Every structure is written in C-alpha cells, then in structure tokens.
C-alpha positions in Angstrom: -12.5 -15.1 4.0 -12.3 -15.3 -0.2 -11.7 -11.5 -1.1 -13.2 -11.7 -5.0 -12.0 -8.3 -5.7 -12.2 -4.2 -5.1 -14.6 -1.4 -6.4 -13.3 2.1 -6.6 -15.5 4.6 -5.0 -16.1 7.6 -7.0 -18.3 10.8 -6.5 -19.2 12.8 -8.6 -21.1 16.3 -9.4 -23.0 14.9 -12.2 -24.0 11.5 -12.8 -25.0 11.9 -16.0 -22.0 13.9 -17.4 -19.6 11.0 -15.6 -21.5 7.5 -16.7 -20.8 7.4 -20.1 -16.6 8.2 -19.8 -16.7 5.0 -17.6 -18.9 3.2 -19.8 -16.3 3.4 -22.6 -13.6 2.8 -20.5 -14.6 -0.4 -18.4 -16.4 -1.3 -21.6 -19.8 -2.1 -20.0 -22.9 -1.1 -19.1 -23.8 1.2 -15.8 -26.3 -0.4 -13.2 -27.6 2.3 -11.5 -29.8 2.2 -8.3 -30.6 4.9 -5.4 -29.5 4.5 -2.0 -30.0 7.3 1.1 -30.9 9.8 -1.7 -27.5 8.9 -3.7 -27.2 8.4 -7.1 -25.2 5.1 -7.6 -24.1 3.8 -10.7 -21.7 0.6 -10.8 -19.5 0.4 -14.0 -17.1 -2.5 -14.1 -14.8 -1.7 -10.9 -16.2 1.6 -10.4 -18.8 2.9 -8.2 -20.1 6.3 -9.0 -22.0 8.1 -6.6 -23.7 11.8 -6.8 -26.1 13.2 -4.6 -26.4 15.8 -1.3 -23.4 16.9 -0.2 -24.3 15.5 3.2 -24.5 12.3 2.2 -21.4 12.3 -0.3 -19.4 13.4 2.7 -20.3 9.9 4.9 -19.7 7.7 1.6 -16.2 9.4 1.3 -14.8 8.2 4.6 -15.1 5.0 2.7 -11.7 3.9 1.1 -13.2 1.1 -1.5 -15.8 -1.6 -1.7 -14.2 -5.2 -1.2 -16.8 -8.3 -2.8 -16.3 -11.2 -0.7 -18.0 -14.6 -1.2 -19.3 -15.1 2.3 -20.2 -12.0 4.4 -21.0 -13.7 7.6 -17.5 -15.6 7.0 -15.6 -12.2 6.6 -17.6 -10.5 9.8 -16.3 -13.5 11.8 -12.6 -12.8 10.1 -12.7 -9.1 10.7 -13.9 -8.9 14.1 -11.5 -11.9 15.0 -8.6 -9.6 13.8 -9.9 -6.5 15.5 -11.6 -4.6 13.2 -14.8 -2.2 14.5 -18.0 -3.4 12.7 -19.4 0.3 12.2 -22.3 -1.0 10.2 -24.4 -4.0 9.3 -24.6 -6.2 7.7 -27.7 -5.2 6.0 -29.3 -5.7 2.5 -28.5 -3.8 -0.2 -29.9 -4.1 -4.1 -27.2 -6.8 -5.1 -27.1 -8.6 -1.8 -25.5 -7.7 1.7 -22.8 -5.1 3.3 -21.3 -4.2 6.5 -19.0 -1.1 7.0 -15.9 -2.5 9.1 -13.0 -0.2 10.6 -9.3 -1.6 10.3 -6.9 -1.6 13.1 -5.2 0.8 11.4 -8.2 3.2 11.0 -9.0 2.5 7.6 -13.2 2.1 6.7 -13.6 0.0 3.8 -17.4 -1.8 2.8 -17.5 -5.6 2.5 -20.3 -7.1 0.2 -21.7 -10.0 -0.8 -23.9 -10.9 -3.5 -26.0 -13.1 -1.6 -29.7 -12.3 -0.7 
C-alpha cells in the first residue's frame, strides 16, 4: 500500500477566522466544501473543520487523514492486518474514503483521489 502523505485534522470555532492564518502558514489557498453540515477547508496539510458540536465530536475521534494511492488496496491491507473498517469506502468531493480502527484502537481516515 502506497501512503502518499497525511493531513492534520483541526476543529475550529470560526472557519472564516482560521482560514487566512492557515493559508498564509501553508502558502496556498483553501479548497472549501461542506459535508454533513460541517464546513471544511483544506489548506496544504491542514484540514480545518467547523460546524455543529455533535458532528465535530465524531470528527475529533479520527486522528488524521492518510492519503493513499489505491483505497481498495488500503482496505485489503488494513483488513489483513487486523484493522476494523468502521465506515466506507464512500465517495467524497475529492475521491473516496474509509474510516478504519487500527488494532491499537486509533482511528484514521484513509482517502484516495480516484473518482
């Protein structure tokens, strides 16, 4: 399984205030979208999220987003290694993702950029 990188997930109270800081820090512009009532801004290696507390409470349980070349392969490898697939694979605005709990109990999102 090819891991391409990781994204740090950050829940913020005010996305409009946070985005300019992270755009300047990362040296790029935010890609914005909404998912399940949560406003999201992807800036470099940061994924900023803002929305209803009930939704953010769930999102805070995911330690990081791991970019992979092939989500189907990641699914297979994770399962073989004893991870439990909690959700997905499902389509997202940028590709597909799944949520997996590793045998140590840590939860990660795995995402690809494939349609």
